[in-house]
N, C-alpha and C positions, 0 to 999 in steps of 0.2 A: 276447801281448806286442808283437808287430809291429804289431798294430792300434792298441794304446795309443800306441806311439811315433809312429805315423802321425797319430793324432788330435792328440797334443800338438804335433807339427810343423805341422799345419794351423792349430791355434789360435795358435801363435806367429807363423806367417806372417800370419794374419789381424790379430793385434794390431799387428804391425809395419806392415802395410799401412794400418791405421787411424791409427797414429801418424804415418806418413808423410803421410797425407791431411790430418790436423790441422795438421801443420807447414806443409804447402803452403798450406792455407787461411789460416794466420796470416801467412805471407809475403805472400799476395795481399792480405790485409786491411791490412797495413802499407803495401804499395805504393799501395793505393787511398787510404788515409788521407793519406799524404804527397803524393800527387798532388792530392788535394782542397786540402790546405794550400797547396801550391804555386800552384794556380790562384787561390785566394782572395788570396794574397799578391800575385800578379801583377795581379789586378783592382784591389786596393787601391792598388798602385803606379801603375797607369794612371790611376785616379781622382785621386790626388794630383797627378800630372804635369799632367793635363788641367786640374785646378782652378788650379794655379799658372800654367799657360800662359794660362788665361782671365783670371786676376787680372792678369797682366802686360799682356795685351792690353787690359784695361779702362782702362789709363792711356794716353791719346792722346799722340802725339809732340808735338803743338802745343798751346799753352794760354796763358792770360793771364799777364802779368808784373805784379808789384805796382808801385805808383807810385814806390816807392823802389828799384826794380830797375834794375841797370846792364846794360850790354852784356855783361859777363862773368858775369852771373847773381848778382851780389851784392846785398845790402841795405845802403843807406848810412844811417848815423846821424850826426846833428849835435845837439850839446847833449843827448845821451841819448835822442833820439827819431828814428824813421825820417824821412827828408826826401825830398821829391819830386825826382827827377832827370830829366835828358833821356835816358831809356832807352827800350827797346822796350816797346810795349804788349802784344805777343804774341811768344812765342818758340817755336822748334822745334829740338829736339835734333839732328834729322837734318841740319840745315843747317850744323852746326859742323864745321870742318875737322878731319880726322884728324891725330893727332900725327905729327910728322916722324920717319920711321923711322930717319933718320941720327942723331938725338939721343935715341933711345929708351934709357931707363935712366939718362940723365944728369940730374943735379940742375939745374934751371933757375937761371940767374943773374939773371933778371929776370921780372917778371910783368906782363901787360897791365893797363892801367888804373891803374898806380901814380902817374900824374901827376894823377889825379882824386881819389884817396882817400889820406889820410895813413897810415892803418893798414889793412891788409888781412889778414883771417884766413880761411884755408881750414880748415873743421872738419867733422867727422862727429859727429852726435849720439850715436852709439854707440861713440865712440872714448874709451877710458879716459884717454889722454894729453890729449885735448881737454878732458875733464872736469877733469883736474888743472890744466891751464893756466887754465881759466875760474875754478876755485875760488881759485887763487893770484893771479889778475890782474884779476878783474872790477872791483874797486874802482879799480885803477890805470887801467883803460880808461875808467871813468866820469870819473876826474879828468882824464885826457888830453882827453876830449871836452869837459869843462867849461872846459878851457883853449883851446877853439876848434878842436880837431883833429877831422877826420872819421874815422869808423870804418866799415869795410865788411866784413860777414860774408858769406862765400861758403860756403854749406852744401851739402855733397856727400853722396852715398849710397854711398861706397866699401864700406861694411860691411853693405850690404843682404844678407839671406839669408832663405829661407823660414821658418826656425825662429823668427824674430822678426817674421814677417809684414812684412818689409822696413821695420823700425823706423827706420833711418836716413832713408829717404825720408819716412815718415809724420811723424817729428819735425821734419824740415826744412820740410815742408809746414805743420805747425802753427806753427812759428816765423814763417813768411812770412804765414800767416793773421793772427796776432796783430799783426805789424808793419803789416799793411794795415788791419785792422779795429779794433784797439785800440792805436794807436801809443804812447800814453803808458805802456803796460805791457809793451812789447816787450822792453826790456833785462832787466827783472825776469823775464819768462817764459823768456828764453834762459838766464839764470843758473840759474833753478830747474830747467829741463829738464836741463841738464848735471849739476846736483847730484843728480838722481835716480839717476845711474849707481851711486852707492854702495849703493843698495838693490836695484836690479834686476840689477846686475853683468853687463850685456850682454844680458839677456833682453828689454829694452825695455819700453815701456808700450803699453797698448791705446789706441785712439783715444778711448775714454771716459775713460781716465785722463789723457790729454793735455788733453782738454776740461776735466776737473775741475781740473787744474793751472792751466790758463788762468784759470778762474773764481777760483781761490784768489788770484791776483795782480790780480784785478779786470778781467780781459779777457773779452770775449764773442766767441767765434769758432767755436762748435760746428758750425754748418752747413758752414762752410768746411773745417774739419778733417775732418769725416765725408764730405764730398763730394770730398776729394782735389783741391781746386781748383787748388793750385799744385804738384801732383806733376810735371806737364810742365816747370814752371819749374825744379824740383830736378834733373830729368834733364838739362835744358839747362845748368844750372850745373856739373854733374858732367862733361858733355861738354866744356865750355869749360876746366875745370880740367885734364882729361886732355890736351886739346889743348895747354895751356900747359906740360905736363910735370910737373904736380903729381902725385906718386905716393903721398903719405902725408899724414896729418894729425896734429897741427895743423901748418900751414905759415903762418908769421906773417911779414909784411913791413911795415916801417916806412920811409916815405920812399924806397921802392924797394929797401931793403936787407933781406936775409933774416936773421931772428933765429935764431941757432944754439943758444942756451941751452947754453953750454959748461960751465956749472956752476962758473964762476970766482968766484962770489960776488956778481957785479953783478946787481941786480934787473932784471926786464924793464922796469919803469917808468923806472929810471935810464938804461938803454940806449936806450929809446925816446925819452926826452927829449933825449938827446945827438944822436940821429939827426935829430930834428925841428928841432933848433937849427941844423943845417947848411944 
């Protein structure tokens, strides 16, 4: 009897030891698995960061400016088409003055270049409110230009992010490309580019889609769009806007006065006409 009890005790001990060993192996297996997952995730993260850094570095600080480009990085339109101005032939975002820290966070009361352009619009291609403003007022802007007033678009990249492959910059580059290479279609392209926000809802368009959109309005600027020709100019425009205290878009100025859109029932066109008559 004693021998049987001893045998059973030995078998129980062996089974328990085996169970303990299996449990330990499972724990080790889980640790190894999660370690591998963690290493893979870290490698992927590093690859993404390096890719984004390389992509960012691929855009030089300095680059060409369009013939219609102003000192503030805007594109000037007269009679509905870009017009050549006495602006820089090349720009460099690193040369733009830093914002005044004493006025940081304060809304500007004036913008540079207001004496040269009747209407100035700071806009971001991926800004929903910019898209709304363009949808509501593109015809009014065309009418104001038909009346002899100049319009200057200053396209910024405030809403750039890796998730859209920096769509704000790419779309602004495309707008500048069309203005330079197919000026007769420039205003149509800008209007249509903003109109796509309803469909992409902030996800942006690819460069191929931007090129296709340009073709749809009769413009040819594929190489310029794909080569990021005016991305340095977009960075320069954004630096100038930041230096001027522009913190959000759209920021619309007419005859040097800021359009507040108070919702009092007066249309933008009516307000603009009253400002331009002063």
